[in-house]
C-alpha positions in Angstrom: 29.3 -2.5 46.4 28.3 -5.5 47.8 25.9 -5.9 45.2 28.7 -6.1 42.4 30.5 -8.4 44.5 27.6 -10.7 45.1 26.7 -10.4 41.2 29.8 -11.5 39.7 30.4 -14.5 42.1 26.8 -15.5 40.9 28.4 -15.0 37.3 31.2 -17.2 37.9 29.4 -19.8 39.7 27.0 -20.3 36.8 29.1 -19.5 34.0 30.5 -23.5 33.5 26.5 -24.2 32.6 26.7 -21.5 29.8 29.4 -23.4 28.1 28.4 -26.8 28.7 29.2 -29.5 26.3 26.4 -31.6 24.5 26.5 -35.1 23.9 24.6 -37.6 21.7 24.3 -41.3 22.2 21.7 -43.9 21.4 19.2 -45.4 23.8 18.3 -49.0 24.3 14.9 -48.2 21.9 17.5 -47.4 18.9 16.6 -43.5 19.7 19.1 -40.9 19.0 19.3 -38.6 22.0 21.1 -35.5 23.3 21.8 -34.0 26.7 24.3 -32.3 28.7 25.4 -35.5 30.9 26.1 -38.5 29.0 24.0 -41.6 29.9 25.9 -44.1 28.5 29.9 -44.9 27.7 29.2 -44.4 23.9 28.0 -40.8 23.8 30.0 -38.6 21.8 30.7 -35.0 22.3 28.8 -32.4 19.7 30.4 -29.7 18.0 28.0 -27.0 18.3 29.0 -24.7 15.6 27.9 -20.5 15.9 25.2 -19.4 13.7 26.2 -18.9 10.3 26.6 -15.3 9.2 24.9 -13.9 6.4 27.5 -12.9 3.3 27.8 -9.3 2.6 26.3 -10.5 -1.3 23.0 -11.9 0.4 22.4 -8.6 2.1 23.3 -6.5 -0.7 20.8 -8.6 -2.4 18.4 -8.5 0.0 18.3 -4.7 0.3 18.4 -4.2 -3.1 15.2 -6.7 -3.5 13.4 -4.4 -0.7 14.3 -1.0 -2.5 12.9 -2.6 -5.5 9.7 -3.5 -3.6 9.4 -0.3 -2.4 9.3 1.4 -5.9 6.9 -1.3 -7.3 4.7 0.1 -4.2 5.2 3.6 -4.8 4.3 3.0 -8.7 1.4 0.8 -7.8 -0.1 3.8 -5.3 0.6 6.2 -8.3 -1.2 4.1 -10.7 -4.1 3.7 -8.3 -4.0 7.3 -7.6 -4.0 8.3 -11.6 -6.8 5.7 -12.0 -9.1 7.4 -9.2 -8.5 10.9 -11.0 -9.2 9.9 -14.2 -12.3 8.0 -12.9 -13.3 11.1 -11.0 -12.5 13.1 -14.1 -14.6 11.0 -16.3 -17.6 11.2 -13.7 -17.3 15.0 -13.7 -17.5 15.1 -17.5 -20.5 12.6 -17.5 -22.1 14.7 -15.3 -21.8 17.8 -16.8 -22.9 16.5 -20.4 -26.1 15.1 -18.9 -26.6 18.5 -17.2 -26.0 20.0 -20.9 -28.3 17.3 -22.6 -30.9 18.2 -20.0 -30.5 21.9 -20.2 -30.9 21.4 -24.0 -34.0 19.6 -24.0 -35.8 22.3 -21.7 -34.6 24.8 -23.9 -36.2 23.3 -26.9 -39.6 22.5 -25.3 -39.7 26.2 -23.7 -41.6 28.8 -26.0 -39.5 31.7 -24.7 -35.9 31.7 -23.8 -35.0 34.5 -21.6 -32.1 35.8 -19.4 -32.2 37.5 -16.4 -31.1 41.2 -16.0 -30.3 43.6 -13.2 -33.9 44.4 -13.2 -36.2 41.5 -11.9 -39.1 42.4 -13.5 -37.7 43.2 -17.1 -35.4 40.1 -18.4 -34.0 39.9 -21.8 -36.4 37.5 -24.1 -34.0 35.9 -26.9 -35.2 36.4 -30.8 -35.2 33.2 -32.6 -31.7 33.6 -34.1 -30.5 34.0 -30.7 -32.3 31.5 -29.7 -31.0 29.0 -32.4 -27.4 30.5 -31.6 -27.8 29.2 -28.0 -29.3 26.1 -28.9 -26.1 25.3 -31.4 -23.6 26.3 -28.5 -25.1 23.2 -26.3 -25.3 21.0 -29.2 -21.6 21.6 -30.2 -20.7 21.0 -26.7 -22.6 18.0 -26.5 -20.9 16.3 -29.9 -17.7 17.5 -28.8 -17.6 16.3 -25.1 -20.4 13.7 -25.0 
């Protein structure tokens, strides 16, 4: 209780400094001076105005601008993500093309083309027609995708 009374008394004693007047005058050097106590008889009281409040239209416009900037940022991020996905897809396609070209070259250089079966000692050897058909598949894939 005593603390409350002390606080209120302190507040009331110093309240006049919170609402003091501001004076403006010109000193002997011709400079404009501001202070809380007039230094000369030609001091004028300065009317301190409250901080201007923002009107509703300005706040609405700022809110719309922030919303628009947010939408633009989202679109930019989506575009970057899409470009990254397309780049990864293109890199994957290029790798597949490179692998297919290497396999086709290897197939053309080899004397026999075979396919592994369940019996590791008895693979299936391709005939010339099967070999040409397999090479044709690789060539068609390369033509269409590379």
